N, C-alpha and C positions, 0 to 999 in steps of 0.2 A: 496388705494389712498384716500386722503381727497380732495373733489371737492367742490368748491364754484360756484354756478349757479347764474348768475347776469341777472336780467330782468329790462328793463327801465320802464315797464308799471305798473300801479296801480294793485297790487296783490289782491286787494279786488274786482276787476272787471274781469269778465270772458273775455277771449280772446284767440286767437290762440297761441300766444307766451307763455303766462302764462300757458296754458294747456300743451303745449310742455314741459315746465320747470317742471311742477308737475309730469308728466308721466316719464320723464327722471330721476328725483330724485328717484322715486319709483324703477325703473329698476336698477339704480346704487346701491341702497341699497340691492336689491335682489342679485346682483352680488358681494356683500361683501364690497362695498365702502361706506365711510362716505360722506354725502352731507349736504351742507348749502345753503340757498337761500337768496339772497339780492334783494330787490325791494322796491320802494316807495309804500305806501299804504294810502288810504283815511280813513282807519279804524285802530284803535290801537289793536283790538281784533282778527286780522287775524292770523290764525295759520295753520300749515300743519304738520300732524302727521308723515310723512315720512322724514322730515328734519327740522332742526332748522331754523326758519325764522327770518331774521334781517330786520326790517323796517327802511329804509334809505330814508328820505325825504317825503314831502307831495306832491302828484301829483296835477297838474292842467290840464284842458282840452285844447289841442292845435289842431287846424285843420291840418290834414295831410292825403294826399293820398285819397281824397274824403271820409274821415272818420274823427274820432276824436281820437287822441292819448292822453292818460292820463299819463303824465310823470312829473317828477320833473325837474325844470329848475334851481334849486339852485346848484351853484358850490361850496358852502361852506359846503361840506360834508367830506372833507379830514380828519379832525381830528377824526371823528367818525369811518370812514372806516379804517383808519390807525391802530387804536387801536384794532379793531376786527381782521383784517388780521394778525397783528403781533401776536396776541394770538392764532389764529387758526392754523397758519402754514400750508397753503394749498399746496398740490402737483400740483393742476391744478385750475385755475380760468377759467370758461367757460362763455363768454360774449354773450348774445343773443341780436342781433342788437348792435354791439360794437361801432358804430359811432352815436348812439342816445344819446342826452344829457339827463340828466347830469350824472346820476349814472354810466353807463358803461364807459363813457369817463374818469370820475374821477378815478375809480378803475383801469382802464387799464393804466392810466398815472402813477399810484403809484405802480403797481404790480412788484414784483421781482421774481415771480414764472413762471411756464409754463402757457402760455395764449392761449386759443382757442376761436375763434369767430364763431358764427353761424349767417348767414344772412337769414332773413325770407321774406323780403319785395320784391315786384315787383311793378313798376309803369312805365308809359310812359316816365316820366322824373322826375328829382329831382333837384330843384333849389339849395337846400343846398349842395348836392354833387357837383354840377357844380361850384358854386362860392366858395365853401369851400375846394376844393381839396388841395390847399397848406397847409391848417391847418390840414386837416384830414389824409393826407397821412402818416405823422409820427406816428399817432395812429395805422395805419395798420401795421407799422413796429414793433409794440410791440406784434403782434400776432405770435405765433410759428407755428400754424396751423389754417386753416380756413375751414368752412363748409358752403355750401348753401343748402337750403332745396329742391331746384329744379334747373333745368337748366335755366329757366327764371330768377330765383332769382340770380343765378351766373352771367348770362349775363347782368343783370341790374347793378350789381356792377362793372363788367368789362367795361361797357360803360364809366365809369368815372375813373376807375383805371385799365387800360388794362393789366398791368403786375402782377396783384394780383391773385394768384392761389388759388382755392378752390376745395374741394372734395364735390361732391353732395351726401348727405345722406338725404333721404326723411323724412317727418313727419311719425309718427307711429300711429298705431291703436291698441287698446286693444281688442283682439278677444274674450276675456272672457266676455266683456261687450256688445259689438256689435256682435250679432250672430243671426242666424235664430231661429225661434221657441219660442221666448219670448212671454209672454202673451200680447196680444194687448190691446189697450184702448177699453173697451167693447162696448161703444156706437158708435165706428167708424168702427166696423166690421159688414158689412151688404152687400147688393147686389151692392153697389156703388164701382166704381173703384176710389181709393184714390190717389191723387197726393199730394206729401209732399214737402214742402219748409222748410228748416231750416237755419236760419241766422239772422243777425242783420238787422232790418228794416231801411235801409239807401239806398240812391239812387244807389250806385255802385253795390248793390246786385241784381238789376234788377227786383225787385218784381213788378214794374209797368208794365213791359213787360209781366210777367207771368199772371197778372190780365187780361190784354187785350187778351192774348192767351186763358185763361180759359173761357172768354165770348164765344169765338168761340167753344171751346171744349164742353162746357155745352149745347150749342145749337145743336151740331151734335151728342153728346153722352150724353143724359140727365142724365143717371145714373152715374154721376161722382161727386167727392167731392174734394175741395181744402183745404188742412190743412196747416196752416201757423204757424210755431213754431219760436218764437223769438220776441224781442221787440226792440224799437229804435225810432229815431226822426220822421220816416215816418209813424208811426202807425196811427196817426189821418188822414192822407191823404189816407191810405189804407182803413180805416173804411168808410170814406166819399165816396170813389170810389165804394165800395161794396154796400153801401146804394143807391147811386145815380143811379147805373145801375141795381139794384135789382138782384144781383147775387145770385143764389141758391147754397146752400151747401158749403158755405165758412166758415171755422172754424178758428178763430183767437185765438190760444191757448196762446199767450203771452209768457212770460218767463217760461221755463220748467226746473226744476232741472236736473242735470246730471243723477241722479239715475232713472228718469222717461223718459228721452229723448229716450233711446233705444226702449221703448215700442211704441213710435210714429212711429219709423221706421218699427216696426213689424205690425203696423196698416195700412201701406201703400202698394200700388201696383206699384207706379212709383215715383222716386225721381227726382225733377227738380231743377237745379242750373242755373239760368238765369243771372249770373253776367255780368256786362258791361265791366269789365276790372279790373286791379289792384289786381288780385289774383295771388299769387306766387305759390300756391299749390292747396288747396281745401280739407281740412280734412273731410268735410261733404261728399265728394265723397267716401272716404274710409269707413266712417260710413255706407253709403248706401250700398256699395258693400258687406261689412261684414254682413249686415242684409239681404242679398240676394234680393236686389232691382235693377231693371234696371234703368239707368240714362239717363235723357235728360238734356243736358248742352250746354252752349255757348262755342264757340271756342276761349276762351281767353287763353293766353300762359300757365298760371299756371294749368288750368284744362287739357289742352292738353298734359301736361307733365305726367299726370296720366292716362288719358283715352285712349282707343283704339276704335275709332268709328266703329260701325258695329259688334263689339265683346262684349263689355260691356256697350255700350252706343249708343245713337243717339245724334249727335251734330249739332248745327246750328250757324250761325253768330250772334255775340252779337247785341243787340238792334233791332232784327228782330222778332217781336212778331208774325208775320204771319207764318214764318217757324217754330217757336216754337209751335204755335197752331197746325200746320199740323203734326208735329212729335208726339205731345201728342195724337192727334186723332188716328194716326196709332197704337201707343202702347196701347191706351185704348181699341181698337177694336181687338187687336191681343194678346191673352193670351199666345200663344205658343212662339211668339217673345219675350215677356216679360220674360218668364221663361228661354229662351236660353241666353239672355243677362245677366240675373241675375246669372245663374249658372257659366258662364265664369268669371264674376266679383268676385263671392265668392271664386272660386279657385285661382284667381290672387291675391287677397288681402292678402293672407298669407305672401307674400314677404314684406309686410309693417308692420308686427307684431312688437310690441315694443321691444320684445326680440332681434330680428334681428337688429333693428335700434340701440338699445343701445350697442350691441356688436360692431357695426361699430364705434360708437362714442368713446367707450373705446379704440379701436385701434388707433384712432386719438389722444386721450389723451397720450397714450404711445409714439407715434411719437413726440408729442409736448414736452414731458419731455426730450426725447433724444436730440431734437434740442436745447432746452433751455440749457441743460447741456453742450452742445458742443460749445456754443458761449460765448464771454466775456460779462460782465455786460453792459447793453445797456442804452443809454440815449434816451430821448424822440425825440430829433432831429436826425433823421437818413436820409440817402440819398435816400433810395429806400425801396421797399416792396417785393423784389424778394425772400427773405428768408422765407416768410410766405407761404410755398408751402404745 
């Protein structure tokens, strides 16, 4: 098959959806399929060796879901897209966040091949979905099959489009990259118990709660260290908090390249994910489990779709830094408990390997092609979305 993967997000910027697209492209190539990637990009020199990359549109920053989405809002993309699609003759177009303007919606409107959509997001509410339902529903009718990366992501879409069926296929993890036994960062392996945070430094990731919890932890278990991997708009506030409260052993690693990031997991003893909400899955949880780390995380829907509290993790209510601190203290003091949780997670994470995930996605592609072949040529204005099962 020849598959076009469509992302709405700036492909020059790291993010969960773009990482998903890259990994999926690699796995599809390994399975013998051709892949092309369509996305906006803030740089003209972005390339990807596993697939030909088409730069469509220039992204701008748009506030979304307590974060910032870098998307193109131009709907004048049709001529460029039409020429490429006509030349490539795709068997399947796979839209990631198919209702996100403007690139996925433009290509979905124009597509005459089998269409698959993957929904990645989760939020408490979505004003665009709520008020835009009459406009968006016909676009869903253009999908021959649909995927959600988790049950919370599926339920989020079904809140606004209740008759729209999706198959849950989770995000994947490269078990050759994230694994136990990698060389740690040398200066981080000593007598300290290392707590690791990985994520964008923005409010919804809950780093403020982790810093408060760490103050308590460091007082009760002095031989601890907090390692923060990532960058973002909250970095200045994090640095100010650390200095103001004179927190010991806090390492702000900043942005870490993907080739180095697994070594930070290998340098840690506990992984902490204190997000306040709006997480549809939590790829960092898979990275931690694959690296044989126990997890302390908040009980947000996306995380709870992955974790089994008491088996691979300790979980606490979101925005409750006191319970977060208590859980970290317990794990920091109990090496046997850390090992037991970590061993369970390492065994469990095999089910999320990219090989298994990609095989499930390919099965959906085959179903979409059959469904597309069995129906007459469709128009954008359709009465329902029940056929996108």
